[in-house]
N, C-alpha and C positions, 0 to 999 in steps of 0.2 A: 720418357716419351718426348717431353719438350726439348730435352738435350739432343736427342736423336734428330729431331726436326731441324734444330739450328745447325747441327753438324752437317746434315744433308744440304741445307741451304748454303752453308759456307763452302762446301766442296763444289757445289754447282757453280757458285760465283767464281771460285778460284779456277776451275776448269775453263769456264767461259772467258775469263781474263787471259789465261794462257793461250787459248785458241785465237783470240783477237790479236794478241801481241805477236803470235807466230805468223798469222796471216798478214798483218801489216808489215812485218819484217820481210817476209818473202815477196811482198808486193802484190799479193792476191787480193787483199781487201780494197786497195785503191782502184784496181782494175774493175772489181765488182761494182764499186760505187760509181765509177765513171760510166758504166754501161747503162745505168738507170736514167 
Protein backbone atom coordinates (compact mmCIF):
# COMPACT_ATOMS: atom_id res chain seq x y z
CA UNK A 1 0.00 0.00 0.00
CA UNK A 2 2.71 2.46 1.04
CA UNK A 3 4.90 1.32 -1.84
CA UNK A 4 2.11 1.87 -4.36
CA UNK A 5 1.61 5.39 -2.98
CA UNK A 6 5.28 6.28 -3.30
CA UNK A 7 5.45 4.82 -6.81
CA UNK A 8 2.42 6.89 -7.81
CA UNK A 9 3.98 10.01 -6.34
CA UNK A 10 7.27 9.31 -8.10
CA UNK A 11 5.53 8.81 -11.45
CA UNK A 12 3.53 12.01 -11.02
CA UNK A 13 6.71 13.97 -10.25
CA UNK A 14 8.58 12.43 -13.19
CA UNK A 15 5.74 13.20 -15.63
CA UNK A 16 5.46 16.75 -14.33
CA UNK A 17 9.22 17.24 -14.72
CA UNK A 18 9.15 15.90 -18.29
CA UNK A 19 6.22 18.16 -19.20
CA UNK A 20 7.91 21.24 -17.74
CA UNK A 21 11.18 20.44 -19.53
CA UNK A 22 9.37 19.88 -22.81
CA UNK A 23 7.42 23.10 -22.48
CA UNK A 24 10.48 25.18 -21.62
CA UNK A 25 12.40 23.63 -24.53
CA UNK A 26 9.64 24.36 -27.02
CA UNK A 27 9.35 27.93 -25.68
CA UNK A 28 5.76 27.46 -24.51
CA UNK A 29 6.45 28.01 -20.82
CA UNK A 30 8.26 31.38 -21.22
CA UNK A 31 5.37 32.62 -23.37
CA UNK A 32 2.87 31.53 -20.73
CA UNK A 33 4.87 33.18 -17.94
CA UNK A 34 5.32 36.44 -19.82
CA UNK A 35 1.56 36.71 -20.39
CA UNK A 36 0.73 36.87 -16.68
